[in-house]
N, C-alpha and C positions, 0 to 999 in steps of 0.2 A: 544571487539565487542563493539558498539555503535548502538543501536536501538530506533526505535519510535514507540509507540502506540498511533494513532491519532482517533479520534472519529470526522468523518468527516462532518457529517450531510449533506451529498451529496458533490460532487464535480464537481458540474455546474460550480463552480464560478473559472476563469482562475489566479485569484491571489492565489488561492487556491494551484494550481498546480505551478507557479513559488513558491511560499513559500516554497513548499514540495522539488521541484528540489533544488533550491539554498541551502537550508538546509543539502541536503543530501552532495551535491558538498564541502560545507562551513567547517561542521562539520564530514567529513568521514564517514556518516551513512552506516552501515551495514546492516539493515533491514528495513521495514517499514510493521508495520501491520496496516491496513485500516479497521477500524468497520463504521456501518451506510452508508455504499456509496451512497445509494439507486437506485443502478445498480444490475444489474445480470451479468454482461460482460461490458469489457471495450476494447477498439481497442487497440492494441499491440503500435500503435504509443502512445498513451497515457500513458499507462504504462512506455512506455520506456521514456519519458519525464519526469515523477514522479521520477523514477529510476536514474535520469542524465546520462541516455545510458547504468547502470550497467546492471548484468543479473536480471530476475524476474521470479516470481511463482506466478500466480493469482488463489486463490481457493475461491470460491461462496460458504460458507458453512453456515449451521444453527447451532446455538449454542450446542445443542446436539450431534451432530456429531463432534465437534468440539474436545471434550473429545476423542473419538476414536483416528482424526487424530495426537494429539499430544500424546498419548499414544503409537503411532506406531514410534515415533521417538525415 
C-alpha cells in the first residue's frame, strides 16, 4: 500500500491537480491525505480527477476531531 500526505496550501492551481492525478496513476497510490486545502468542500468531479478515477472519501475535519476519527478505525 502506498500513500501520500500532501500539505497543499490550497488546491486552486490546476497544475497541482494534474500532478496528483498523474502521481496516483504512475505510482499506483492507494490513498491521498490532503491538509490545508483552504476549502470546506470539493465538487465530486474535482475529487474524482485527483484520485484518477478511483473511489474517494472526503472529510473536512479539524485536528481535535481527527483523534476520534483515527481511533474509530
